One Martini backbone bead per residue (centre of mass of N, CA, C, O) as a GRO file, in nm:
protein
  125
    1UNK     BB    1  -2.878  -0.887  -0.256
    2UNK     BB    2  -2.553  -0.803  -0.272
    3UNK     BB    3  -2.268  -0.875  -0.079
    4UNK     BB    4  -1.983  -0.683   0.018
    5UNK     BB    5  -1.652  -0.735   0.110
    6UNK     BB    6  -1.438  -0.530   0.295
    7UNK     BB    7  -1.114  -0.535   0.323
    8UNK     BB    8  -0.845  -0.507   0.485
    9UNK     BB    9  -0.533  -0.366   0.481
   10UNK     BB   10  -0.241  -0.492   0.423
   11UNK     BB   11   0.068  -0.461   0.548
   12UNK     BB   12   0.289  -0.310   0.302
   13UNK     BB   13   0.572  -0.303   0.124
   14UNK     BB   14   0.725  -0.237  -0.168
   15UNK     BB   15   0.939  -0.470  -0.140
   16UNK     BB   16   0.696  -0.700  -0.123
   17UNK     BB   17   0.601  -0.635  -0.435
   18UNK     BB   18   0.636  -0.936  -0.571
   19UNK     BB   19   0.562  -1.219  -0.750
   20UNK     BB   20   0.648  -1.413  -0.484
   21UNK     BB   21   0.445  -1.283  -0.314
   22UNK     BB   22   0.160  -1.316  -0.111
   23UNK     BB   23   0.056  -1.011  -0.200
   24UNK     BB   24   0.067  -1.095  -0.516
   25UNK     BB   25  -0.265  -1.023  -0.588
   26UNK     BB   26  -0.547  -1.013  -0.733
   27UNK     BB   27  -0.730  -0.791  -0.523
   28UNK     BB   28  -0.560  -0.715  -0.303
   29UNK     BB   29  -0.565  -0.585   0.020
   30UNK     BB   30  -0.388  -0.275   0.079
   31UNK     BB   31  -0.118  -0.110   0.268
   32UNK     BB   32   0.053   0.185   0.158
   33UNK     BB   33   0.383   0.342   0.181
   34UNK     BB   34   0.495   0.668   0.040
   35UNK     BB   35   0.663   0.871  -0.177
   36UNK     BB   36   0.594   1.128  -0.381
   37UNK     BB   37   0.704   1.148  -0.721
   38UNK     BB   38   0.422   1.152  -0.890
   39UNK     BB   39   0.153   1.349  -1.066
   40UNK     BB   40  -0.152   1.302  -1.256
   41UNK     BB   41  -0.433   1.476  -1.318
   42UNK     BB   42  -0.545   1.344  -1.577
   43UNK     BB   43  -0.516   1.028  -1.468
   44UNK     BB   44  -0.475   0.983  -1.145
   45UNK     BB   45  -0.162   0.916  -1.117
   46UNK     BB   46   0.045   0.784  -0.875
   47UNK     BB   47   0.392   0.791  -0.762
   48UNK     BB   48   0.556   0.577  -0.545
   49UNK     BB   49   0.826   0.564  -0.298
   50UNK     BB   50   1.074   0.311  -0.165
   51UNK     BB   51   1.355   0.361  -0.237
   52UNK     BB   52   1.370   0.150  -0.530
   53UNK     BB   53   1.059   0.146  -0.509
   54UNK     BB   54   0.754   0.126  -0.703
   55UNK     BB   55   0.411   0.276  -0.738
   56UNK     BB   56   0.102   0.272  -0.871
   57UNK     BB   57  -0.178   0.509  -0.818
   58UNK     BB   58  -0.517   0.516  -0.816
   59UNK     BB   59  -0.721   0.830  -0.754
   60UNK     BB   60  -1.026   0.845  -0.866
   61UNK     BB   61  -1.179   0.790  -0.563
   62UNK     BB   62  -1.058   1.049  -0.453
   63UNK     BB   63  -1.117   1.304  -0.206
   64UNK     BB   64  -0.975   1.572  -0.062
   65UNK     BB   65  -0.672   1.530  -0.197
   66UNK     BB   66  -0.362   1.659  -0.184
   67UNK     BB   67  -0.072   1.685  -0.396
   68UNK     BB   68   0.285   1.639  -0.300
   69UNK     BB   69   0.582   1.636  -0.390
   70UNK     BB   70   0.756   1.456  -0.119
   71UNK     BB   71   0.532   1.340   0.014
   72UNK     BB   72   0.362   1.132   0.245
   73UNK     BB   73   0.172   0.829   0.176
   74UNK     BB   74  -0.141   0.654   0.237
   75UNK     BB   75  -0.284   0.345   0.106
   76UNK     BB   76  -0.604   0.196   0.032
   77UNK     BB   77  -0.639  -0.111  -0.164
   78UNK     BB   78  -0.640  -0.262  -0.482
   79UNK     BB   79  -0.477  -0.494  -0.668
   80UNK     BB   80  -0.346  -0.446  -0.999
   81UNK     BB   81  -0.256  -0.676  -1.254
   82UNK     BB   82  -0.076  -0.628  -1.524
   83UNK     BB   83   0.090  -0.664  -1.775
   84UNK     BB   84   0.402  -0.762  -1.681
   85UNK     BB   85   0.352  -0.705  -1.363
   86UNK     BB   86   0.199  -0.449  -1.336
   87UNK     BB   87   0.135  -0.222  -1.071
   88UNK     BB   88  -0.192  -0.125  -0.931
   89UNK     BB   89  -0.346   0.086  -0.705
   90UNK     BB   90  -0.685   0.098  -0.600
   91UNK     BB   91  -0.785   0.359  -0.438
   92UNK     BB   92  -1.005   0.431  -0.140
   93UNK     BB   93  -0.765   0.541   0.043
   94UNK     BB   94  -0.617   0.859   0.159
   95UNK     BB   95  -0.306   0.995   0.311
   96UNK     BB   96  -0.124   1.216   0.486
   97UNK     BB   97   0.221   1.130   0.645
   98UNK     BB   98   0.380   1.346   0.739
   99UNK     BB   99   0.657   1.259   0.964
  100UNK     BB  100   0.719   0.988   0.904
  101UNK     BB  101   0.924   0.713   0.989
  102UNK     BB  102   1.010   0.472   0.770
  103UNK     BB  103   1.211   0.305   0.934
  104UNK     BB  104   1.029   0.267   1.184
  105UNK     BB  105   0.793   0.144   1.032
  106UNK     BB  106   0.945  -0.110   0.933
  107UNK     BB  107   1.018  -0.213   1.214
  108UNK     BB  108   0.724  -0.243   1.318
  109UNK     BB  109   0.640  -0.456   1.108
  110UNK     BB  110   0.836  -0.674   1.196
  111UNK     BB  111   0.735  -0.696   1.490
  112UNK     BB  112   0.443  -0.764   1.422
  113UNK     BB  113   0.504  -1.028   1.265
  114UNK     BB  114   0.643  -1.173   1.496
  115UNK     BB  115   0.408  -1.167   1.690
  116UNK     BB  116   0.201  -1.310   1.508
  117UNK     BB  117   0.360  -1.571   1.467
  118UNK     BB  118   0.376  -1.646   1.770
  119UNK     BB  119   0.071  -1.633   1.832
  120UNK     BB  120  -0.027  -1.843   1.616
  121UNK     BB  121   0.167  -2.079   1.721
  122UNK     BB  122   0.109  -1.959   2.042
  123UNK     BB  123  -0.190  -1.891   2.183
  124UNK     BB  124  -0.112  -1.914   2.504
  125UNK     BB  125   0.099  -1.649   2.506
   0.00000   0.00000   0.00000
């Protein structure tokens, strides 16, 4: 029997998902947050935005999640890189996070990364 390891989703902003990013890898497990710009019930594809950046999210594996354009959602899933570097997140988890302050969220991610960088470089502190 084969065992599959499900990795936790790395916290990533849409701005960080560009071809030169260390997060831009086929099958990378990511946690993404953004405002729902569009949703197609037929294809199950949601498009989320954060500033000027967009990402398509496949929602075919999600159940009991209703989508409202303009609401903020967070998804955990695996990145699928299609031809010409088009990115699609294959979501395995999704939730509505209306009320989140995206600017404060981005600031907290920066502080978290600074803390982790300092902690990894100086484990005694």
